[in-house]
C-alpha positions in Angstrom: 0.0 0.0 0.0 1.3 3.4 -1.0 2.2 5.8 1.9 0.3 9.1 1.9 2.1 11.8 0.1 2.9 15.1 1.9 0.6 17.8 0.5 2.4 21.1 0.1 1.7 24.5 -1.5 4.2 23.6 -4.2 1.7 21.1 -5.6 -0.6 24.0 -6.5 2.0 25.3 -8.9 2.6 21.8 -10.2 -1.0 20.6 -10.8 -3.4 23.6 -10.8 -4.3 26.1 -13.5 -2.6 29.3 -12.4 -5.6 31.6 -12.3 -5.3 31.8 -8.5 -2.4 32.8 -6.3 -3.3 31.2 -3.0 -1.5 31.9 0.3 1.2 29.5 1.4 -1.0 28.6 4.4 -3.1 25.4 3.9 -5.9 25.1 6.5 -6.8 21.6 7.5 -9.3 22.2 10.3 -12.0 24.8 11.1 -14.3 25.2 14.1 -16.5 28.2 14.5 -14.5 31.3 13.6 -11.1 29.7 14.0 -8.9 27.8 11.5 -5.7 25.7 12.0 -3.2 25.0 9.3 -0.9 22.0 8.6 1.6 23.2 11.3 -1.2 23.7 13.9 -1.1 27.5 13.7 -4.4 29.1 14.7 -6.1 31.8 12.7 -9.2 34.0 13.5 -11.4 33.9 10.4 -12.7 37.4 9.4 -12.9 36.2 5.8 -15.6 33.6 6.1 -14.8 32.0 2.7 -15.7 35.3 1.1 -19.1 35.8 2.8 -19.9 32.1 2.5 -19.4 30.5 6.0 -22.4 32.2 7.5 -22.5 29.9 10.5 -18.7 29.5 10.8 -16.9 26.2 10.2 -18.4 22.9 11.1 -21.6 24.2 12.7 -22.9 21.1 14.6 -26.5 21.4 13.6 -25.6 21.8 9.9 -23.0 19.0 10.1 -25.7 16.7 11.5 -28.1 17.5 8.7 -25.3 16.9 6.1 -24.5 13.5 7.7 -28.1 12.4 7.8 -28.8 13.4 4.2 -25.5 11.9 3.0 -26.7 8.5 4.3 -30.0 8.7 2.4 -29.9 10.5 -0.9 -27.3 12.7 -2.7 -28.4 13.3 -6.3 -31.2 12.5 -8.7 -31.1 15.1 -11.6 -34.1 17.2 -12.4 -35.9 14.3 -14.1 -37.1 13.8 -10.6 -37.7 16.2 -7.7 -36.8 15.6 -4.1 -38.0 16.5 -0.6 -35.2 18.8 0.5 -35.5 20.9 -2.7 -39.2 21.3 -2.2 -38.9 22.1 1.5 -36.2 24.7 0.8 -38.2 26.3 -2.1 -41.2 26.6 0.3 -39.1 28.1 3.0 -37.6 30.7 0.7 -41.0 31.6 -0.8 -42.6 32.0 2.6 -39.7 34.1 3.8 -39.5 36.6 0.9 -41.5 38.4 -1.8 -41.1 35.5 -4.2 -43.5 32.8 -5.5 -41.1 30.6 -7.4 -37.5 29.4 -7.0 -34.9 28.0 -9.4 -31.9 26.2 -7.9 -28.3 26.1 -9.2 -24.8 25.7 -7.7 -23.4 29.2 -7.4 -23.9 32.9 -7.6 -22.7 33.1 -11.2 -25.2 30.4 -12.3 -28.2 32.0 -10.7 -27.2 35.4 -12.0 -26.9 33.8 -15.5 -30.4 32.4 -15.0 -31.8 35.8 -13.9 -30.3 37.6 -16.9 -31.6 34.9 -19.3 -35.1 35.0 -17.7 -35.1 38.8 -17.9 -34.3 38.8 -21.6 -36.7 36.0 -22.5 -39.5 37.6 -20.5 -39.1 40.9 -22.4 -39.0 39.2 -25.8 -42.0 37.0 -24.9 -44.2 39.8 -23.6 -43.0 42.9 -25.6 -40.5 42.8 -28.4 -37.2 41.3 -29.6 -35.8 44.8 -29.5 -36.4 45.0 -25.8 -33.1 43.3 -24.9 -30.8 46.0 -23.3 -29.6 45.5 -19.7 -28.4 48.4 -17.5 -25.7 47.5 -14.9 -23.2 49.4 -12.9 -19.5 50.3 -13.1 -17.5 48.3 -10.5 -20.3 45.8 -10.2 -19.6 42.1 -10.0 -22.1 39.3 -10.9 -19.9 36.2 -11.6 -17.5 34.7 -14.0 -19.6 33.3 -16.8 -19.2 35.3 -20.0 -22.7 36.9 -19.7 -22.3 37.7 -16.0 -18.8 39.0 -16.2 -19.9 41.3 -19.0 -22.8 42.6 -17.0 -20.4 43.1 -14.1 -18.8 46.6 -14.6 -15.1 45.7 -14.3 -13.5 45.4 -17.8 -10.4 43.8 -16.3 -12.5 40.7 -15.7 -14.2 40.5 -19.1 -11.5 41.8 -21.5 -9.3 39.4 -23.5 -11.9 36.6 -24.2 -13.1 37.8 -27.6 -16.5 39.4 -28.5 -18.6 40.0 -25.5 -22.4 39.5 -25.2 -24.0 42.7 -26.5 -26.8 45.1 -25.3 -25.2 45.7 -21.9 -24.9 49.3 -20.7 -22.9 50.5 -17.7 -23.4 53.6 -15.7 -21.9 54.9 -12.4 -23.3 53.3 -9.2 -25.7 55.4 -7.2 -26.1 57.8 -10.1 -29.8 57.8 -10.8 -29.6 60.6 -13.4 -27.2 58.5 -15.5 -29.7 55.6 -15.4 -32.5 58.0 -16.3 -30.6 59.2 -19.4 -30.3 55.7 -20.8 -33.7 54.4 -19.7 -36.2 53.7 -22.5 -38.6 51.0 -23.7 -35.7 48.9 -25.2 -34.4 48.3 -21.6 -35.4 44.8 -20.4 -33.9 45.0 -17.0 -31.6 46.6 -14.5 -29.2 44.5 -12.4 -27.8 45.9 -9.2 -26.1 44.9 -5.9 -27.7 46.5 -2.8 -24.1 46.7 -1.6 -21.3 46.4 -4.2 -19.1 43.7 -2.9 -16.0 43.2 -5.1 -16.4 46.9 -6.1 -15.3 48.0 -2.6 -18.2 47.5 -0.2 -20.2 50.4 -1.5 -23.9 50.6 -0.3 -26.6 51.7 -2.7 -28.6 54.6 -1.3 -32.2 53.9 -0.6 -33.3 56.8 -2.8 -31.2 55.3 -5.7 -32.9 51.9 -5.3 -36.4 53.5 -5.1 -35.5 55.4 -8.3 -34.5 52.2 -10.1 -37.8 50.6 -9.1 -39.8 53.6 -10.4 -37.9 53.6 -13.7 -38.4 49.9 -14.2 -42.1 50.3 -13.6 -42.4 53.2 -16.0 -40.6 51.3 -18.8 -41.9 47.7 -18.1 -38.4 46.5 -17.3 -37.4 44.0 -14.6 -35.4 45.0 -11.5 -32.9 42.3 -10.5 -31.2 42.4 -7.1 -28.0 40.4 -7.0 -28.0 39.4 -3.3 -25.3 36.7 -3.7 -23.1 38.5 -1.2 -25.7 40.5 0.8 -28.2 37.7 1.3 -29.1 35.2 4.1 -28.6 37.4 7.1 -25.4 39.1 6.0 -26.8 42.6 6.5 -29.0 41.9 9.5 -32.1 41.0 7.5 -32.7 37.8 5.7 -32.2 39.8 2.5 -30.9 43.3 2.1 -33.9 44.5 0.1 -35.9 44.2 3.3 -34.1 47.2 4.7 -35.1 49.4 1.8 -38.8 49.2 1.1 -37.9 48.2 -2.5 -39.1 44.9 -3.9 -37.2 43.4 -6.9 -38.7 41.4 -9.6 -35.9 38.8 -9.4 -33.5 38.1 -6.6 -30.4 35.9 -6.7 -28.8 34.3 -3.6 -25.9 32.0 -3.0 -22.7 32.2 -0.8 -24.2 32.3 2.7 -27.2 30.2 1.5 -25.3 27.0 1.9 -23.0 28.0 4.8 -20.1 26.5 2.8 -21.9 24.0 0.6 -22.2 25.1 -3.0 -25.8 26.1 -3.7 -27.6 29.1 -5.3 -31.2 30.1 -5.9 -33.0 32.6 -8.1 -36.3 33.9 -6.7 -39.1 35.6 -8.7 -42.8 36.0 -9.0 -45.4 33.6 -10.6 -45.9 35.9 -13.6 -42.3 36.2 -14.5 -41.4 32.6 -13.6 -44.0 31.4 -16.2 -41.5 32.5 -19.0 -39.2 29.7 -18.0 -41.3 26.9 -19.6 -40.1 23.3 -19.6 -36.7 23.0 -21.2 -35.9 26.7 -21.4 -33.2 26.5 -18.7 -31.7 23.9 -16.4 -28.9 22.7 -14.2 -27.7 19.1 -13.8 -26.8 19.5 -10.1 -29.1 22.4 -9.2 -31.6 21.5 -6.5 -29.8 18.3 -5.5 -30.9 16.8 -2.2 -27.6 17.2 -0.4 -27.2 20.9 -1.1 -30.8 21.7 -0.4 -30.9 19.9 2.9 -27.9 21.8 4.1 -29.3 25.2 2.8 -32.6 24.5 4.5 -30.8 24.0 7.8 -28.7 27.2 7.3 -31.7 29.4 6.4 -33.8 28.0 9.3 -30.9 28.8 11.7 -30.2 32.3 10.5 -33.8 33.5 9.9 -34.5 34.1 13.6 -34.8 37.5 15.3 -32.0 36.5 17.8 -29.5 35.7 15.0 -30.4 38.7 12.8 -30.3 41.1 15.7 -26.9 39.6 16.7 -25.6 40.4 13.2 -26.2 44.1 13.9 -24.7 43.8 17.3 -21.5 42.3 15.7 -21.5 45.1 13.2 -21.2 47.5 16.2 -18.3 45.4 17.7 -16.4 45.5 14.4 -16.9 49.1 13.7 -16.0 50.2 17.2 -12.8 48.1 17.1 -11.9 49.4 13.7 -12.6 53.0 14.7 -10.3 52.6 17.7 -7.5 51.1 15.5 -8.0 54.0 13.1 -7.7 56.6 15.9 -4.3 55.2 16.7 -3.0 54.7 13.2 -5.0 57.0 10.8 -5.2 54.2 8.2 -8.9 54.3 7.1 -10.6 57.1 5.2 -14.0 55.4 5.7 -15.4 52.3 7.4 -18.5 51.3 5.4 -21.0 48.4 4.8 -23.7 46.8 6.8 -24.0 43.8 9.2 -21.1 41.4 8.6 -20.2 42.9 5.2 -17.7 45.6 6.0 -15.1 47.5 4.1 -12.3 49.8 5.2 -11.2 52.3 2.6 -7.5 53.1 2.9 -6.4 56.7 3.1 -4.5 58.3 0.2 -1.2 57.5 1.8 -1.9 53.7 1.7 -3.8 53.5 -1.6 -3.0 50.4 -3.6 -1.6 48.5 -0.6 -4.6 46.5 0.6 -2.9 43.2 -0.3 0.1 44.1 1.9 -2.2 44.4 4.9 -4.0 41.1 4.0 -0.6 39.3 3.8 0.6 40.8 7.1 -2.7 39.8 8.7 -2.1 36.1 7.8 1.3 36.3 9.3 -0.2 37.6 12.6 -2.9 34.9 12.6 -6.1 36.6 11.3 -7.7 36.1 7.9 -9.2 39.1 6.1 -10.1 39.9 2.5 -9.6 42.8 0.1 -12.1 44.4 -2.3 -9.9 45.9 -4.9 -6.5 47.5 -4.2 -7.8 50.0 -1.7 -10.3 48.3 0.6 -9.8 45.8 3.4 -13.0 43.6 3.5 -14.4 41.5 6.4 -17.2 39.0 5.9 -17.0 36.7 9.0 -19.5 34.3 10.4 -22.8 35.9 11.4 -22.4 34.3 14.9 -18.7 35.0 15.5 -18.2 35.2 19.3 -17.0 38.5 20.9 -13.8 36.9 22.1 -12.9 36.0 18.6 -13.6 39.5 17.4 -11.3 40.9 20.1 -8.5 38.5 19.5 -8.8 39.0 15.8 -8.7 42.7 16.0 -5.6 42.6 18.3 -3.9 40.5 15.6 -5.1 42.8 12.8 -3.6 45.8 14.6 -0.3 44.1 14.9 -0.4 43.4 11.2 -1.2 47.0 10.5 1.7 48.1 12.6 4.0 45.7 10.8 3.1 47.3 7.4 3.2 50.9 8.6 6.6 50.3 10.1 7.9 48.7 6.9 
């Protein structure tokens, strides 16, 4: 019998496509908001798998559901339905504005579904000329060719040949710019309630209300990409619930599975009817294993105690970051909502966000960036106060390390 081979970071360069540049740290165990690497070094996790690990690592209730489902039924395909998918769909409908749900495996896939549905709905009900989509500069909606084109960052979509057409980009939070482009050839507007990859930039409530009014006037659909803001991340089950604005289509993934790949597109009966049998699909979408886990995650998070706790944790983080900033003058602005926070670096440190991320790893805390100028934090929604305090102390040491060179 062959002896197990040592697994090292070098193997990534040997065997993996080089589109990522992962850290030299290889975590092997997670529990709650803490991680341990191959050497046994402990890290506080403020990254949360990029807003995915909504209940931390190895949440016992979710682990039990996963084990139970794994021993009964994993996959069927959509030739058959299954109980976990039906229960999860019912739960999402009863908890939101929606009447119907489509399942896939990721945020990109459900955003792709939303964009296809939007176009097809407009063509079916109005005209083939009603095909234009308005989206926003610095937006991000996934890495399929359609979604990366709708996302407003050319660096992600350039270099792959001709892009999907009829996609228009305007500055975020600029309602006048949208108004100038809006006409009856627009089939939909796609927007993040808080731009994630674009720097943790919240949409103003007036801006979102204005988009809703323009879509109503021109019979266009309003799509909220809540892949990063959804499932409790902002202190409500979905961020639209803070605003008084109801979208026509909503997409959700990341926190939905608490670490298990799953995504959902939510919409109304009238719009959903456009996706007739065979018009769209997903081999793995709605599989029993993913849906059982997601049901457990949503049930756990969608409680007043948990959602109120997210806002309490927002205060912990912002108070700690403000105190660090008082001592070091590093942040121009601390923005975001709930457990989706971004720290904009001052002019003196612009372009150096990755240095702070790397130093943080060396000090034993995992953070993220959102572009070259923003430190991003998307931890577990139930991170304990002790972990916040320990993580912030480590982060401050990392900041001092960078400042002192």
